[in-house]
Structure formats: structure tokens, C-alpha cells
N, C-alpha and C positions, 0 to 999 in steps of 0.2 A: 491340691489333688494333680498330683505331674510326675512322672517315673526316670525320665530318662538327664544325664547331664544336665541339656539346659535348661527342662525347669529345676532345676538345683538354683540354678545363678537367681532365679526369682522366689526360690525361696529363703534365700543364703540375704537377700534384701532385707525381705521382710520378717525376717528373724531379729536382723538389727535394725529397723523399724521402730517405733511406736505402738505398734499394732502387738497385741497377743495372739498367736500360734494355736490354737484349739485343737490340732489334729493334723494328722498326714496322711492323707489316701497315696496308694503307691500298686504299680503291678505286683503279682507275685514274683517270690522269686525265681527268676530263670534258672535253668543249668548255662554254661555259659562253656568255650573251648573245646579244645579235641578229646577234654578230659571228661568234658560239663562239670564242672561244678558247678555248683548250686549256688548265685549269689544274687545280694541283695544288690536292686536299685538304689542309682547314688542319690535322688531322694529322701528314700530311708538310711540310708547310713547318714546322708548329712543330719535328719529330725534324732537318731539317735544318739550325734553326739551332742545335742542341746538337750538331750529330755524330751522332746517332745514323741505324744504318742500317736504309732503308729497303726496304720489299717491296712488288708493288702486284701478284699473280698475280691476271688473269684467273679461274682457278677456283682452290678448294684442295682438291680431288677428284680432281686427275690426279697428286700422285705429287710434283710439285716441290717444291710447298710445305712438305708432310711433311718432306723433306729436306735445304731450308735447316735447317728446325726441328730436326728431329735433331742438324745441326753444333751450333745454337745452345747445345741441351740448356737450355731454361728449366725455373728453379725451378716458377716459374708462368707461366701465359698471360691476361691483363686483356684479357678482350671488354666492350669498349663501344658500341652502334651502329655494327658495323663492316659491315653491312649484306650475311653471309653467313654461309651456314648450316658448320658444319664437321663432316666429319666423325672415325666413333671411332676412328680411329691417330692422329689429333690431338687429340681429347679424353683420349686414354689417356695420350696422351706428360708432360703434366711430373708432377714429385713433386705437385703441390699442386690437381692437375688446373685446368682452365679455368674462370677465376672470371668471370662474366657482369653487370655493370650492365646494372639493368631500368629502366627509368623507370613504375615501376605498384607496387601493391601484387597484387603474386602470389597467386594466378593467376585473378587479374582482368588484363582485358588486357594478352593475350599478345599476339605480334604486332608488328605492324611500325611504329606511328605514335601508344599507349601515351598521350603528353602529349595531343594534339588528340582524339582520340578521350571522352576522360575526361571534355574539357571541354565535351563536344557530345553527351554525354551525360549531363551535370547533373550531374559528381561531385562533392561538396562536400571531397573529402577526399582524396587520394592519396600519391606516394614515390615510396622507390626501393628495388628490390630487388637483394641481390646473391645470388647460387647458382651451386653446383657444374652447369656445361653438361653436359647429357646429348645424346643423337640427336636429340631433341623437340625443338619450336616452344615455347620458354622452361619446358616442365617441369621443369626440374631440381631437385634439394634446395635450401632456399634456407638459404641463412647467417646473412644481416642484415638487416634491415629500418627505414629511416628512414620518415617518416611526415611530411606536409605539407599545412596547411589551402588551398582553392582560393581566390582574396576572388570574390566574385559579380560584379564587374565583368575580372576577370584574363583576359589573353589567352591562347595558344599560345603565344606567341613569350615571351613575359613569364614562366609558367611553365616554358617549356627553361633559358634562364637563371636562372634559381631551383634547379629540381631537376641542372642541372650540377655545381654547387658540392653542393648535396649528394650527388648520383652522388660525385664526386671524394673526400669524405670518411670514406662509407660504403666507399668499395674500401680507401682506405688502413686502415681499423680490420679489414677485413674481413680484407686481408692478413698484416697484425701477429697478428690474432687465429689465421690457419689459420695462420702459422710455430711460433706458442708452442702450437699442440696444444689453442686455448681455446675452439672454433666443434665446438659436434654440428651437421653436417647435417639438416636434420628436411625430409619430403616434405612438398609440398603440398595440402592441404585446404582444403577448398569447389568451388566450383561453376566453374567457367577459363570466362572470356569471354573476345571475340579483337576487336581494336585492328584494323582495316584498312585498307591502302594507299590510304590519303589519293587520289584524283584529283580532277579538278578539277570536272565535272558534281554532285562529293557537293554541292559548295557551296553551289549553287545555290537561293535560298532558295523557300521555302512557305509561302504567309504564310495555309494553313489548320494547318498547326501554332502550339499555342501563343506569345504572346510570349516565354516565357521560354523558348522550345523555337529561338524566332529568336534571341533574344540569345546563349544559350548557342552557336549554331553559327557568327555572329559573332565571338566570341571565338576557340570552338578552330580556324576556317578562317583567323586572323589568325594570319601574313601572311601565308600561302601556302597554299591558292589563293588565298584571302580570295573572301567571302559577296558572293552579287552578287544581282540581280533584269533581266528588260530589260525597256524603255521605249522603247519605239516605235522598238522594231528593235533599239537603241544597251543592249551590255551595262552597267548601274553596278556596281562594286566598294562596299560595306559596312563601312567600318570602327571604324563607335563609333557603338554606340546605347544609350537607355534605354528600361525596360520604359512603358508609358503607363497610362492610366485603361482603365475599363472599357468597354466599347460595342455599341452595339447593328448596327453595321453589319455588310455581311458582310463577310468576310475578302478581305483585297484591296483595302481600299478604302479610298483615301486622305482622311484626316478631319482633314489640317491641311496646310496649306500655308506656313509664313511662318515663325518661328522655326523650328521645324524640318517633317521629312519626317515625316506619324505616318500609319501603314498600319492598319487594322484587321487582326486574328489571329485565331486560331482559340478557338473556347470564350468568346469577346465579349469578347477579350485585343485589346490593340494596344502597338505598336511604335513609338518616336520614334526614327528615325536622325537622330543629329549631325554624322556626317560619312561624308562618300563621293564618291566617284572615279567622275566620268563618262567613258565610251569616248573615249581619244584626250587628253584631261585630266589635269590635277593634281589631289590630293586638296586638299579643301576641304570647309568647313562645306553643310552641307544650308542654311544661309540664302544661302550663297555662290552656288547653283546656282540655288536659287528666285526670288533675285535675277535671273539674266539667263535662263530658262526658269522661268517657270511651268506649275505642276503643275495645273490645275482639279480643286476637290475634287468628291469620288465618283470620280474616274480610277478604275480597278478593276487593280491590279499584276498581271499575268500573263496578261490576256485575250487 
């Protein structure tokens, strides 16, 4: 059970392993792009390429999904970024349970967007946890954990790619050990935290925050929804930044407008914007934008 590219990596590893994939459950096809073309999710595409039956129920709580699963009678249900909460009847069905690959070090960052949110929050370490699912939101007993370090300039998109591979490898390891009875599930310990559903307005930059916090937001919200600010009523997406030197200028003040766009931030810090995308234009370096549109020193962003 999974939907996006991230989950397709695990499905591919399972297909190439000794396991028999009886069926795939994915979210329904959705309209994509300006023309709203109905598009199949990546997990479905991969399953069809490998002649695996695909089911896309709008809900897994109506009983339809349960009846399909009873007929399939799986030994285990692997769940990675499926996007639906499973009812108890489904959770209790497989012999080895429903095994979820969650992209955080549980109980930290339970919820919808752990990869983006851990970067926004300035974490230096994250990973993948496999767990036996229960009725809560990522509250099940832990099976295995794999940790990774987060690069100081690593974006959410780059971390997605890395963790998708880690998740696939860990899932294969967990299934093997479950089958052999070599894993003792452990209760989650420590203070839980939650990663909210990311919304576009969350990515609006607040230059009263420190440069490090701005840098984290730019990395965490790349490539969707992409950090942004407004200038002369136009939205400017921020793609790449670097922390600058300290300054005494008020936060939001433009303090350099030549090689890059440098803006004063909170606590006497500053951020250098290296790459951006003005509204209606392609992505470019800040220098390229400044060659065509001068932003005077002293301009205050956000006023």
C-alpha cells in the first residue's frame, strides 16, 4: 500500500526480492498540471508494468477493501506513504501484521510530512522507522530503525531520494526478520512530535527569523511548495540560499544587491539568496535577476 515515487522505490525492491506481491493498493488517479490531466500515481504505474493487480478504493473504511484483502489473504501488508489510515479490521488481518515504513525516528515527527518538517525544524539527523501499525497516527511498536545525517545544505527533495532507498532496504530487512521471528517489537519511548500537512502559505519567509531558520525553510520547502517572499506585489520563489555575515540592519533590509541578494534577518544575521524564481519567469541566479531588475539597498522586504 503506497502512492508516490517515494513508495515506488520500496515496491520495486519487493518485486525484485523473493517475496510475492499479491496486490497493490494506491490512492485514486488525480488531475495533474494546468490541464488537469488524470494521472496514475507512481506506485500504480510500477505495479501495472509488473502485472500486479491494483486497487484504488476512495476509502478503506467502507468494507470493500477488507473483502478484497480477505480474498487475497496476505501474510503481511507493507505500507509506505499510502495516505490513508487503516481500520482495525485490516490491521488485524495479516499473519505478520501491517508493517509501515515511516520517514522519521519515531516518536519524533509522526504525521504527514516528516522529511520536509525535520529540515524546517533544523534537525541534523533523521532516518526511517519500520513499525507494526496500530489505530493511532504512527504510534505502533517499533521494529527496526535506520539513521542518516542531514547535510547542512541538503534539500527535502534530496533527502526524499536518499530516504526512499534507506526505507526500501530497511523494509526488506524487517520482513526477513519478522518471518524468522527475529524481531521483538518495542514500544515507542520519548516525547512525540508531529509533522503537519505542508500548505503553501507555510513557505512564506519571515525575515525576522534568524538566517539559519530561513536557510532551513528554503531547504525544507524545496521543491514544493518552495519558500517565497513578495516584492512589489510579485511572488519570488527562493531556491538556494547561504548564510551571510552578521549585520546591524533591521530584519528584511536589502544589504547587498550585486553578486547576490543579501537580506538582513533576525538576531543580527543575514541570508544570501543565490537562486530564485520571479513570478512569471524561469529559475535564475540572483545576479541574473538583479541585472534586469535593480533592488535598491535599504529596501525592506515584507513592508
